[in-house]
KENUMI-755378 format. One record per residue: x, z, y of N, C-alpha, C in turn. Coordinates in pm, whole numbers, plus 50000, padded with zeros to 5 digits. Atoms other than C-alpha are relative to their C-alpha. Example, Ala and Ser with C-alpha at 12.3 -4.5 7.8 and 13.67 -1.06 7.14 Angstrom:
500895000049881512305078049550500905000050120;499184999449881513675071449894499235007350109;
***
This chain:
498715004150048696287750648208501085007750076;498924992449938699377771448277501274991650003;498755007249982702677757748403501115010050029;498854991449974706097773848406500634996350133;499235002349879708057777948727501325007549988;498714993449999711627788248797500205006850134;499734992449877712547814949051501475004050003;498634995249983715937824149191499915013350074;500004986749940716367861049261501315007049970;498814991950023719157885949288499855007349866;500034993450130720097901548953499455014250010;500484986249984719427936549084498495000450015;501455000849983715907926649189499324997249866;500565003350132715227911548847500045012349909;499864987950082716527943048677498935010250037;501004990349954714287965248890498584995349969;501325005650033711327941948836499685002049852;500214997950144711787944248458499675014649971;500284985750019711867982148478498585003350047;501344997649947708737982648694498944994249907;500965006350092706937958548461499875008249872;500044991850122707887979848159499205012950024;500764987849968706528010948331498504997250005;501415003849989703267992448392499454993949872;500445005450128703137979248038499664985250006;500265014249986703267942848139501334992650008;498775007949986705767914748186500224996850148;499695004149862707537903648502499164987750035;500795012049978705767870348466498555003350035;501394996249976702317886248445499865007650132;500034992349877703117910048730500064990650122;499895009749891704187881148956498744991550012;501215008249999701187860048856498845007750063;501084991649945698817888848939500135001350151;499784998649856700387893749281499734986850073;500255013049938700287856449359498504996950004;501465002150003696627854549253499335008150110;500574991549896695817883549485500274994350140;499665006149871697627866649776499144987750028;500805012249983695797833849721498545003650026;501394995749978692407851349692499815005650141;500104994149866693067871050013500054989150107;499905010949903694067839450199498714991850005;501275007450005690937821050082498885008050065;501034991549941688737850550181500155000450152;499744999949856690387852050523499524987050064;500405012949945689867814850582498494998350002;501475000950003686207816850476499395008650110;500504991149894685617846350712500284994050137;499665006449873687387827750991499044988650032;500945011149979685187797050943498615005350038;501314994149967682037818850944499985005250143;499934994449864683147836451263499994988850104;499985011149906683887803451437498644993350011;501365005749996680457789751340499085008950083;500844990849921678817820951485500314999050148;499615001249860680797817551807499454987050058;500495012949952679867780751838498495000250019;501464999249992676197788451774499595009050116;500314990749892676187817752014498865009449962;501054990250023673717846252041499085000450121;500964998549892670557849352246499905014850033;500014986049959670987881852435498805003450088;501224997649924667707877852620500245001250150;499684998949859669417876252960499554987650074;500355011449915668027854353234500675002150135;499324998549872669917847653553499005003250112;500904996949889668437861153878499624987350075;500505011749929666377836854084500774997350128;499295002049874668187842654411500945011850027;499004989949965670837863554582499365013650023;500664987349971668377890354697499615007149871;500374994050129667117895954343501245005449928;498744995750062670697898754224500435013650055;499544987849937671387926754472498905010450013;501104990249998668037944554428500425012549925;499614987550066668577980954344498845008749980;
***
């Protein structure tokens, strides 16, 4: 379902947007909708990647390291 919205913009910006839309063979409405969809998709993708990264950090990684038994072993060369 599509819903109309109202935007307030400077007349010069609207004029330039109409020219740009005409050059692209589309409408200002479609051009704005496409850009908003891209912004929302990018934000969702970022949040999903952030959640995945945080889960990996919380889980941690086994690097196969074991701490030395004593001070002498630590300084063994």
